[in-house]
N, C-alpha and C positions, 0 to 999 in steps of 0.2 A: 099633841106634840108640845114639848117645852119651849118656852120663849127663848130665842137666842140671847145670850147675855153679854156678848162682846161685839164690838164693831166688826171684827173679822168673821165671826159666826154669822152675823146679819148680812154681811156682804156676800158670803157664800150662799146663804138661803135665797137672797134676791137674785144672784147670778143664776142659780139653778132654776128658780121660778121663771126667769126670763129665757131659759133654754140656751144660755151662753156658756162657752168654755172660758177658762181664764184668759186664753189668747184672744178670743172674740171680744171679751169685755175690755181687755187692755187696748186693743185696736180702736174700739168705739169710743173709749174714754180718754185716749191720748196718754196712756201710761204704758209701762213695760209689763210683760207677763210676770216677770220676777217680782215686781212691786205688788201686783195684785195677789200673787201667791203668798208673799210675805205678810201682807195685811190679813189675809184669810187665816194664816197659821198663827197669827199673834206676834210674829217676829217684829213687825212694825205696828206699834199700838197707837201712835199719834201721827198719822200721815198729814201732809199739808192740807189745809182747809180747802184750797182750790181743787185739789184732786178729789177729795171726798165729795165736793159739790158736783164735779163732773161724773163721778161714779153714780151718785144718786140720780142725776138727770138721765144718764144713759140707761139705768135700770128702771126708771119710772117709779122710784120710791121717794118718799119724803126724806129730806135731810134729817129731820127730827127723828124719824124711825131708824135711819141708818146709823146715826151717831149715838142716840140715847135709848132707842128701843121703845119710844113712845108711839102709841097708835098701833094699827094692825100690820101684821106681816103681809108681804105681797102674796097674792094667789098665783099659782102657776098659770102662765099664759096659755090659752088654748091655741091650737094650730088652726089657722084659717087659710083660705085660698086653695090653690090646687096642690094636691098631694099625689105623687105618682109612684 
């Protein structure tokens, strides 16, 4: 798989790896769904640093990877616990 080249692409990769919807990520990170979607689509290319930090923390990825693409991409999280 090609390395995601932009913040929005990396955000989407991390969100999907975490098994979150845009709504779920926005709630967990304290943002609006619209802002998350606009970052992912590239409409917002330079979001506030504080928000990017919250997104990285929420997704469990490094800020360095999310912003600059340095380091490894997140692996999909395995489902644990009870599944019914």
